C-alpha positions, 0 to 999 in steps of 0.5 A: 639486480634487475627486479623484473627478471625475478618476477614470474609471468604466469600465462593462461591462453596467452594472457598474463595473469597480472595484466588487466586482460588476464584478470578479466579472463579469470573473473569470467572463468569464475563466473562461468564455473559458478553458473554451471555449479548452480544451474540445476537449482536455477533451471527449476524456475519457470521461464517467466520467473527465470527471466524476471530474476535475470532482469532484476539482477541486471536492473539492480546492478545498473542502479548501483552503478548509476546512483548511490541511492539506487534510482537514477535521477536523470531518467523519468517515468510519467503516468496518467492521472490517477483516479477512483477512490482514495485507496485505489489511488494509493495502490495505483500510485504504488504500482506506478512507483514500482514500475518506475523502480523496475525501469530504474527511473524516477517517477514524475510526481503524478496528479491524483483526483479530488473526487470519486471518478464514477460519482462526481464527474463534474467535480473530477479535478486533478490534485497534485500529489504534494497537496495531499502527501508530503513530497520531501518526506516521501523521498526521504523515507523511500530513499534508495527504493523509489524516487519522486521527481518534479517536472522542473527536473526535466532537461528536455534533451531527448524528448518523450517516448510513449508506451501504450499499456496493453489491455484485454484478456490477451494482455497477460501478466507475462506480456506486460512484464515482457513489455516493461523489460523491452522498454529498459533496453538501450534504444528506448532507455536513452529517452529522458522520459517514458510516458505511459498512456492509455490506462489507469495505473490501478488496472495495471498488471501486478508484478510485485510482492506485498512487502514492496507495496507496503514499503511505498505505503509506509512513505505516504505521510499526509500533509501537516494540515490534514494530520492536524485535522485527524488529531482534532477528531481523535482528541474529541473521541478520546475526550468523550471516552474520558468523560464516559469512563469518569462516570464509572467508579471503577475506571475513575482511578485509571483514566488519567494514567492511560490513554482512553481507547476507542474502536473504529468500525468501517461500516460498509452498508450503503445501498450501492455497496450492498448491490455491488457485494451481492453481485460479487457474492453471486459471481465468486460463490462466496457468502462472506462479503456482505454484512448487514447493519445488525450483523456488524453490531452483533459481531463488534459487540462480541469482540473479546476484551472490550471494556465498557464504556468504549467509544465506537467511531463509525466511519460511514458515508455521508449519506448515512449520517441522517440515518439515526438507526446506525446509532441504535442497537449496539451492545450495552457499554458500546457508545457509537459516534459518527462524525455528525454526532461527534460534532466534527462534520464541519471539519470534513465539509471543508474538503473534497472527497479525497481529503475527507477519506484521507482524514477518516483513514487516519482516524481508523488507522490510529484506533486501538481496535479496527473492524472493517470489511475484508473486501473493502480496499479502505479496510484492507490497506488499514489492516496492512499498515496495522500489521506492519506496526505489529511486526515492527513491535515484534508480533510476527504471528499474533492472531490468537494473542493480545496485541497492540494493534488488533484488526478484525473483519466483521464479514467473516465469523470468528471466535465467540460469534465475533468478527475474525481477527485479521492480519495481512499476509506479508509474504504474499507474492502480489497485492491481488487479495487487497486490491480486489478483496478476499476472505483469506485474511491470514488469521 
């Protein structure tokens, strides 16, 4: 018997269903049906949101077809040298990573800046990313999300396309997003390298939610040398804390069975900061930005649950190290130390500004209690990372309860005349509140 004579051949619009063309027709028809079924809810997006969603779907689909980890390794994005303070540089780096992700490209490892842009022009020297953060660990931890590449990875087969970032009031978020979308198209996407020129990445428009920034920040791990320096400083703080508690008869039986806690306070009272924050208060009509030395001391002293004696590490600018008044006036039982009194200022002096700030950041990040200013990028990124730690431990909403990594904003009055408890809003649609400061801190 001829088997083929018994096979049924169903036809629709001239196509055999068991043919490749027939199967494609059915899939296309199914897609049109699904699109029609969900069109009402999809049309509720505004035009920018809808275009962004379409672009995202197309981009992710293209990523999955090209590379098993989601980001192409044969197409690259190059950005300008990253400048300003450490944490503005971290935000700029994350924004560059997310821009590369949106274009489905690997970010060429950028240069950071070893000193403050506006204070030490003569010392403004580029420093390679991998001299500050661990390159391989970054790629390992962020695999499938964002990717860093080296210039040695380039083949130089198709040249470089230069993309000029827009600026000024007329350059809106929508125009910036449209520009990125245009540069993902075939005629430009064929270039091996897209080089963005004309603007510091920190000033680029923001198109990404806090959670995506947080993912990039989680992958930033200091090189081992600087982690070891931070370890030395933290050990010194806890050692002094142990000595002080051993003098207290009540604490004597417990100091060997648990880690002696310390409080870290990011104390922003420098003259230039006070001038800046006063102007900011006037422009924004917000009074909760500046805090005097006395206000910080009083509010930190009113944090509920601090058990004396407790070491208070003051993360302050070097210009304040000669000001002995920052060490006096604290509540009894709180023992203030800054790097000079602690005897670790020699560690910091070995390094340029960027590294000093990175080490201090690590010391504050790992403190048992952190207190900072919500309009400071340094403080805001620490609060964000500590919020992430709390979430990983299962504390998704813990403003009013005992937690392992509490953070406070001393510029905002909280309970018992203390500082306000601080958690980052991880569901925020952009990093604006962290980039430029806010008195809306979730708790």
